N, C-alpha and C positions, 0 to 999 in steps of 0.2 A: 504494500500500500504506500502511496506517495503522500507527502505532506499536503498536497493540493486536494486530495480526495476528502470529501466530507464523510464523517462517521455518521451512519444513520442512527435515529432514535432507537434505543434498546437493541443494540447490535449483537443479538444472541449468538449468531453464527461465528462472528469474529471472536467473541469471548470464549466459546467452546474451543476454537482452534488455539487460542492463546493458552488456555488451561491445558490442553493436550500437549502443547509444546513444552510445558514445564512438569508434565507427569501427573496431571489430575484429570479426573473424569466427572462430568456433570451427572448427578443422580436425577434431578428434575428442576423445574423452574416454575415460578408463579409470579405473574405480573412483573415487577422490577427486581425480583430476587432470584438468584441462581444458587442452587444447593449443590454442594460437592460431596462425593462419596466420602464416608468416614467422618463427616461433620467437623473437621478441624476449623473450617471457616465457611462463610458464605459471601457472595458478592451481591452488591446492590447497584443496579444501573442508575445513573444520575439523570438530571434534567437534560443534559447534553450528551450525545452519544459517546463522546470520548471520556466522560466522567464515570469512574467505577470506584465504589467504596468497598473496603474489605472489613467484614465483621468477623472477629475471631471467637470461637467457642470459648467460654469461660474456663474450660478444662485444658485448653491448648497451652503448651509450655512456651515460655518467653523465647527461648532459643529457636524453637520451631517457627514462631511468628516472624522473627528476624529473617530466617531462611526463606520463608514464603514471600515476604515483602521484597527481599533482594531478587528473588526469581521474577516477581512482577515488574520490578524496576528495569530488569534486563529486557523485558518484552515490550515496554512502553514505546521505544522508538520504532519497533517493527509494526506496531498496530496504531500508533498515534493515540494511545490511551493515556489518561492521567489516572493512575491507581493510587488511592490514598487509604490509609488506615482510618476507619471510622469509629471503632470501639469494639465492644464485646457483645455477645448474645448468649442466652441460655434458653433451653427448651423447658417449658413449664406445662405439666399435665393439667388439663381441665377435668376435674373430678365429675362434673355433671354429665358430660357426653364423651368422655374418654378421648378427646382430641388433644393435640399439642398446640401451644401458643408460643410465639417467639417473643422474648423480652429482650429489647435492645438496651445496652448500657453504654452511654458515652463516657469516654475516659478523659 
């Protein structure tokens, strides 16, 4: 991709390719959220196509977070993305209907 190309709104295909380049697989997505196998982190697509936020699972080790962010920074120039750490998240069980909710924690 060249710097002149515009990144589309919610560029899921490009995000999947970027993740595969660094060894991760998408398990599923919903609206602006992209879920990764093993739940170490999830991605949130921003208002602009090039903006991507990384939310780390509260159980993810600090060293692993740094490694993941370094991998994303290495991919930024290839895809013209701006990948930033947004905070943490945890999954919370809803006792009434046995569903899960995501609780985002800004750092």
